N, C-alpha and C positions, 0 to 999 in steps of 0.2 A: 228722395234724400236718403242716402246710405247711413247706416248706424255707425256711431263714433267706435273705432277701434280701441281696446284696452292697451295700453302701454305694458309690454310683457316684462320689461326690466323692472318697472315699478311694482308689477303684480307680484313678482318674486321676492321683493324687499319689504313689502308692508303688508299687514295685515289689519283687517278691520275689527275693532270690538264691538260688543254689544250695544254701546252708547254711541257708536258711530265715529269714536275717535280711531285714529291710525296709529300702529305700534311698530317698532322697527328695532332691528338689533344693532348695537354700536360697532364700529369698524376698529381696527387694529387690535383685535383679540386673537388672532390665529398663530401668529408665528412671531419669532424674535421676543419672546417672553421673559428671557432670564434678565434682561435689563429693566423690565418693568416690575415696579413694586407690587408686592401681594394686595395691597389697597385698590391699586389701579385696575389689577387684572380682574378682582372681584366686582368691581364697578362695571366693568366691560361686559361681564356676564348678564347684567340685567338689560331689560329692554326699555325703550324710552317711548313716550308719547310725542306725536309730531307736534310741532309749534303751530299755534293758532293762525300765524301769518303765512304759514305754507299749505294750510288746508286748501284753499282755493285752487292752488297748482296742481295739488294732489288729486283733487276732484275731477280736474281735466283729464289727468293721466290715467285715471281709473273710473270712467263714467258709468259702468255698470254695477259698482260694488255698493 
């Protein structure tokens, strides 16, 4: 039985924390920033923890993490 390959797209977007949770950066924070409020841009800088309901899917995409 061959090893399960890591999904490279997911590997570039998610990082695992010390407690085993996954963090990711929010989208829409790179361009067309003039129409976005300062509050919204500040919130986009922060990273998010993945939802509990998405953990099973992410573990299949990143099996060796």
